MARSE-976063 format. One record per residue: residue in one letter; x, y, z of N, C-alpha, C in turn. Coordinates in steps of 0.1 Angstrom, whole numbers, plus 5000, padded with zeros to 4 digits. Example, Ala and Ser with C-alpha at 12.3 -4.5 7.8 and 13.67 -1.06 7.14 Angstrom:
2
A513249435078512349555078513249675078;S512849785071513749895071512950005079;
***
This chain:
415
X591673480866592973550865594173460861;X595073500851595873450846596773540851;X598073470857599273560862599873650848;X600073790851600873850841602473880846;X603373980837604174050844603574180851;X602174230846601974330854601474290868;X600474180872600574110883601974110892;X602774080887603974080894604674190897;X604474250890605074400890604074450901;X602974450902601874500916602474410929;X602474310926603274250941604174310942;X605574360933606474380939606074530946;X605774600939605374750946604474700960;X603374620963602774620975603874520983;X604674430980605774420988607174440998;X606974570991607874710995607974741009;X608974741017608574731032607874591040;X607774551031606974421038607774291041;X608874291029609574131028610374221030;X611974131031613374141029613574131012;X614074271006614474250993615974170995;X615874050991617373960994618274010987;X619273950992620673990982620873930972;X621473940963621873860949623473880949;X624273730954625573790954626473660946;X627073720940628073620931628573530942;X628573390937629473280942630473200938;X631873260942632973240937633773100942;X633073070952633272910959632672800947;X631372870951630372750944630972740923;X631072810922631572830909632772760906;X633872810918635172730911634672550917;X634172550925633672370927632472310917;X631972400909631272340895631872390882;X632872460882633272510869631872560862;X630772630868630172720862629472860867;X629572950862629173090865628073120875;X628073090887626873080897626473220904;X625673290905624873400915623773360920;X623873370937623073310941621973450948;X620573390947619673460953619373420967;X619473440978619673440992617873420998;X616973390992615773401000615873311015;X616673251016616973251029617273331041;X617173441036617273591044615873641049;X614973561047613873641049613673661061;X612573681068611973631084611573531091;X610873451077610373291079611973231072;X613073241065613873221057613473101051;X612273171043612073071027611273191017;X611173161006610773270998609273311002;X608373191009607073191012606573301018;X607273411019606773531027606473601020;X606673611006606373720997604873650991;X604773540985603173530984602373500992;X602473451005601473491015601473591019;X602373711019601773911027600773931015;X600873860999600073940988598873870990;X598773770992597773640992596773681007;X597373701020596573751028596273921029;X596874001017596874151019595174181010;X595074051003594074100990592874030998;X592873961010591573921014590374071018;X589274061015588174151021588374121037;X587874221043587674281061586874121065;X586174091057585173991066586073841061;X586973831053587473671050588573721061;X588873821065590173861073589773781089;X588473881092587573821102587673701109;X586973641095586473491098587673401101;X588973431092590173361095590373281083;X591873251082592573171070593273021077;X593072941064593972811067594772791056;X595572721061597172671048597272501051;X597772411042598372291044599372351038;X601072311050601972301046602972221052;X604172191047605572111052606072181059;X605972331057606872411073606972571068;X607672581053607772701048606972811047;X605472741038604472831038603572841050;X603672751059603072731070603572861080;X604772871081605872971088604973111080;X604873141073605073221065603573321066;X602473201068601173211067601373291077;X601673211089601473241101601773361103;X602773421104603573531107603073671100;X602673621086601873751082600473801089;X600073661087598773661094598673761106;X599573731117599473761132599773911128;X600773951117601174101115599674181110;X599174061102598174161101596774151109;X596774061120595374061127594473931121;X594973851115594173791107594473641117;X593473561123593573421130593873321118;X594773231122595373121113595073001121;X594672941110594772761111595972691101;X597072631106597772581094597672371101;X597672321091597972161090598872141083;X599772051091601071991088600971841084;X601471801074601671631078602371591092;X602071471096602971471112604271431108;X605071391095606371421095606871531092;X606371621092607271771093608271781105;X609371831097609971851110609871931121;X610171911134609971971145610072111143;X611272151139611472301144610572381134;X610072321124608872371112607572421119;X607772281131606472321139606172411145;X607072421156607672491166607472651161;X608572631154608272801142606872811140;X606072761135604872851131604172851142;X603872741154603172781164603872931170;X605272911171605273061180604773201171;X604473191159603973271155602473301158;X601773221168600673251170599373161162;X599873091155598773011144598572851152;X597172841154596772681154597272581147;X597872481153598772371144597772271147;X597672201134596972081133597571971127;X598271861131598871791126598171681119;X598271631104597171541101597671441089;X597771311086598171261076600371231073;X600171171064601871161064602271281050;X601571321041601471391028600771561027;X601271641023600371711017598971651012;X598971601005597871571003596271491014;X597871401022596471401031596171511039;X597371601046596271711050595571791043;X595471791028594271901022593071811022;X592671681024591771601031591071671042;X591771721054591571781065591571931066;X591871971053591872101054590572111049;X590172031040588972071033587672091045;X587671961052586771921062586572021071;X587672111077587972221085587072361073;X587572371063586972501058585272441056;X584972301055583172291055582772371065;X583472311078583072311091583372521095;X584172581091584572651099584472811091;X584372771078584472861069585872981064;X586772891065587972981065588272981053;X588973081052589573101038590873021034;X590672931025592372881019593172941012;X594372921019596073051017596572891012;X596372880999596672760990598372790991;X599072710989600672710989600972720976;X600872690964600772700952599672740941;X598572700947597272680930596672840934;X597772930933596573050939597073150929;X596773280921597273380915597873460921;X597473500934598373590940599673500947;X599273410949600873350953601773340948;X601273340933602173300922603273440918;X601673540918602573690915603273710927;X603373690939604173720948605673650946;X605673520946606573470940607773490928;X606973550920607573620908608473710910;X608073820923608973930923610673890926;X610773760930612273710933612773760917;X612073720906612873730892613173860890;X612373940896612474090891613574130899;X613874110909614974140918616174080913;X616273990908617273920903617773980889;X616673990882617574070870617874200869;X617074300880617574400879618874380886;X619474350899620674270905621474220892;X621274130889622174060876621774060860;X621674180854620674160843621174080832;X622674020834623173970824622873820826;X622173760834622173590834621073600823;X621573440820620773390809620073260812;X620173220823619373090828619373110847;X617873100851617673050862616872880859;X617472850873617072690881617072740899;X615372740891614372730906613972570904;X613672530922612972430923611872440926;X611072300921609772300917609172160932;X608172240940607472170946605872140940;X605172260942603872250941603972330920;X604972420922604772480909604872640911;X604572680920604272830922605372920923;X606372880930607972960926608472990913;X608372880902608372810895607872940884;X606272960885605672970880605573110876;X605673180888605673340889606773360883;X608173310888609773330883609673320868;X609173230859609273190844608173310840;X607573370843606673460840607173600841;X607673600848608773740849609573740843;X611273680847611673640831611673620822;X610773560811610873560802609873670796;X608973780809608473870800609673980800;X610373980812611474110809612974060802;X612673890798613973870787613773740784;X613173720770612273630764613473510761;X614973520759615673440754616573340768;X615773410781616673370793615773160793;X616773110800616372990795616172940815;X614972880813614172840828614272700833;X614772660838615272530844614672500855;X613572400854613072370871613672250880;X613972210889614172120893613472050906;X613071910904612271820919613171720921;X612771670933613371570937612971420932;X613871340926613671200916612371130925;X612271160936611171070944610071160945;X609971240941608771320936608671430923;X608871370912608671380896606971480893;X606671500903605071540899604571630886;X605771770885605771830874606271780861;X607671710864608171630851606871570842;X606671500851605571440844604171420843;X604071540849602571640841602871710829;X603871730824603871760814604271740800;X604071600806604671520794603071390796;X601871460802601371370801600471250807;X601971210818602271090822602071080835;X601570950845601370930855602370930861;X602671020880604071000883603870920892;X604870840899605170770906605970830917;X605070910930605470950938605570920954;X606470920965606670840972608070870979;X608070820994609770790996609770921009;X610970921017611671001026612171061020;X612371241014613771301006613971401018;X615471441018615871561023615171681019;X614471661008613771801001612471791006;X611971801019610571821019609771851018;X610572011014609872101013608972140998;X609972050987609272010975608571870971;X608371790980607871650979606871680982;X605771690968604371750963604271610954;X602871590958602871470944601871550939;X600671640938599471660932599771820928;X600471850918600471970909598772000902;X598672120899597672170897597572190882;X596172200873595872260862596572390858;X596572490869596872620869598772620868;X599372550875600972590875601672470863;X600772360859600972310849601172390833;X599572460834599672540824601172650823;X601372700834601772840832603872730831;X603972630835604972570834605272550818;X604472460815604172450797604672570788;X604372650797603972800785605372830786;X606272830798607672920803609072820807;X608372760811609672680815610572600802;X611672610802612372520790612572380795;X612772360806613372210809612972180824;X612972040829612472000841613971910844;X614771900856615471800857615371720875;X615571590873615771570883616871490894;X616671550905618371530917618071410926;X618671330929618471250935619171280949;X618971210962619371250975620571300978;X621371220975622871200972623571340970;X622771390953622871530951622671670959;X621471590964620971740976621871760983;X622271630992623071641006624471660999;X624871660987626071720986625771860981;X624871930977624572080973624372150990;X623172050999623572131008624972171019;X625472081017626972031021627972161014;X627872181003628772310993628272421002;X626872431001626172551006626972591018;X626872511026627472541041628572571044;X629772481036631072441034632072581029;X631172591018631872731005631072791006;X629772821006629272991008628973011019;X629072921035629072951046627173001045;X626572951039625472971044624272841047;X623372821056622572721060621472701043;X621272561036620272591029619672451033;X618472421034617572331037617272241023;X616972121021617372061009616472110996;X615272141000614672240989615272340981;X615772390992616672550990617372510980;X618472370980619472350977619472250964;X618372270958618072140948618372220934;X618372360935618972410923620672400917;X621772410932622772380929622872180931;X622072130933622072010933622571970916;X621572010910620972000892622372080891;X623172130893624472180885625172070891;X625572050901626971940908626271840902;X625371800899625171630893625271670876;X625371780867625471740857626071920852;X627271970856627772070855628072120839;X628072040832628972040815627672130810;X626572080816625072120806624972300814;X625872330820625672490822626872550822;X627772480817629472550814628772660804;X629772770805629572880795628473000796;X627372920811626273030806626473090821;X625373190821625673330837623973250842;X624273150853623473070861623373150871;X621673180878621273210890620773120897;X620873090908620273020916619173100928;X618173060927617173110940617572970951;X618173010965618272940978617272960984;X615972880980614872920983614072890999;X614872861009614872831024616172771031;X615872831044617072721053616772721063;X615372621061614572591071615172411075;X616272411078616472271083617272231094;X616372111098616872051112617972041114;X618772121124619972101129620571931129;X619471851135619971721134620371681119;X619471701110619771671097620871711093;X621071831094622171931089623171821095;X623671821107624971761113624671601104;X624171541104624171441098625171451083;X624271531077624771551065626371611061;X626871671073627871721075628871571071;X628471511083629271381085628871281077;X628571301068628171201056629271211044;X629171371043629971401033631571401038;X631971411049633071391055633371271048;X632471181052632970981049633070981031;X632171061025632271061012633571071003;X633971191013635671241009636271201017;X636171101023637071011029638071091042;X637771161044637971251056637971181073;X636771101071636471031080635870861073;X637270791079637370631072637670561087;X636170441082636170331090636570201086;X637970141095638570031092638469901098;X638069791095638269691097639569601098;X640569601107641769521109641669401118;X642069241109642169151115643469181121;X643369161138644369111146644668981151;X645868971156645668841171645268911181;X645068871186644068901199645268901213;X646268981216647568981219647669121228;X648069121242648569261244649569351234;X649569441236650269541226649669541214;X649169481204648569471191648069621191;X646869631199645969771198646769881200;X648069901212648770011209649770021195;X650269891191650869881179650369981167;X648869951166648270021155647770131161;X647670171171647770301178648470381174;X650070391173651270431170651470411160;X650970331147651170371134650070511129;X649170501135647870591129648270691137;X649370721149649570851152650470911143;X651570831142652970831129652470881123;X650970831115650770851098650171021099;X649671081112648571211114646871181111;X646671041114645170991116644871061134;X643771101135643371091146641970981147;X642470961158641370811160639970851166;X639270841161638070881169637070781174;X636870681172636470591184637270441175;X636870351183637670211186636470081191;X636269991183635569821190636469691186;X636469641194637069511195636069451192;X636069311182635069261182635369081183;X635369021195635768881198635168791197;X633968791199633268721202632368681190;X632368711180631868671164632468571161;X631568431154631868311150632768341141;X632568431127633368441121634768461121;X635068481135636768571135637368431148;X638068391144639468271151639068301166;X638868201171639568201188640768281194;X641968291186642868351190642868491182;X642268551175642168661167640768741169;X641168841165639868971162639869081157;X638569151155638669241143638469301154;X639269421145639169591151638669681147;X637769751146636769881138637569981149;X638270041140638670191137637970311132;X637270411135637170491128637870591132;X638570691117639970751120639070931111;X640071011115639871111107641071161102;X640971191085641871191079642371351070;X643071421062643171521060642171511043;X642271381039641871381028641771211017;X641271191011641371091006642571011000;X643371040999645071050994645870991009;X645271071019645971071031645570931035;X643970921035643470801041644370661035;X644570691016644770561013646670551017;X647070671023648670641028648570561043;X647470621050647370541061647070391062;X645970351051646070221049646870131044;X647770161036649070141028649570111042;X649970201049650970161057650370061066;X649370081075649369921084648969771070;X648769811060649069681052650569611050;X651069751053652569691050652969621068;X652769641070652969581087652569451087;X651669371075650869251076649569261081;X648869331086647969351089646669331077;X645269281078644569261068643769391071;X643169451062642869601064641269601052;X640469641060638969641049638569781053;X638569851043637769971041636069961046;X635569991057634169951056633070041046;X633270111044632270181034632770171019;X633970091015634370091005633469990991;X633569990981633269890973633669740979;X632069610974632969470978634569490967;X634369530959635669480944637069530953;X636869680959638069720966638669650978;X637469630987638069591001638469410997;X637969360985638569250983640269230978;X639869340967641669380963642769400977;X642069480988643069490999643469361002;X642069331008642469171013643569031010;X643669090993644468990984645769040984;X645669210984647269230983647769230997;X646769191010648169191022648269041022;X647368961017648068841022648968821010;
***
């Protein structure tokens, strides 16, 4: 079966009342941040908080009565797992889900909560696939593949139908790529409705599977990524062929770009995006000039992020913006010095978060100490004002996260 616009339109009809027709909204804050006219499709508002609900339902609904009775099996880092487990439960189909051992805990527990049998196996989806094949051979279950399946691809493609119905003037779609099911379906649908629309795929630079596959090159994949939902080593002939025919370009984004995008969705748009869900925005943040003057649709494809990781991202972005700054100040080790510095910081409007005295390190003279202070500031300019004030009082000050050159300049200036 080759996925066509007719297949995707039939999938749209089948999904009516089964999944959420998610909102497609202008994003003025993100547009101002990037200088690009952005509209966002909020697939994080599906019941399982990702687009995977669509393809999972279409695949499960297509099964024969015998296949449904025997049960299904899926491999997934989390979102496909939750979608298959949720819709299998609704349809009375036994489901077994094989997940990498590195899958975030919240995704494991949410999948289990839908009644699926959970098997943790391997470090990656490729490792999990070996376990899936063994279970299928033993129990005769039907595989619900996360992307290498025409029913899955057709289901995912319904997103583009909704996007272009709500915003027909879009001229660019930016779509995250893991195995390629999401972009394959949406590229087929969008190109059928609007042949001149630009389809841009986005992969994490640590897992550039489709990027290299389209060039006939081996891909070097591996490493820990915030976008674990698209950390796929092996794309398939099916999705490669659909991407080659319909996708205009693929971009790779780094971890810092993904972190910035997750934080921007939270702070600017007031919505939660997981790393994979924010990949499209990451591509815009990394190279806004390429998208200026275009009407761009982003698919926020998932919002299942570990709360601890989200908290870490918020904190890291505050540091990048110098709204949290760590200083090392060389002081005389005598009474009153800490109070003097605290008074300076208070007068400057800084909020002291943590303080450490470093007296026992051998590189610190016996009558001196290093004082490490973490402070909260209004912005980078305010941080510079505070540092300048401290240095004017004769204290040698180093910004701990500053480049070595900048730190040296500060030491020299203070001397």
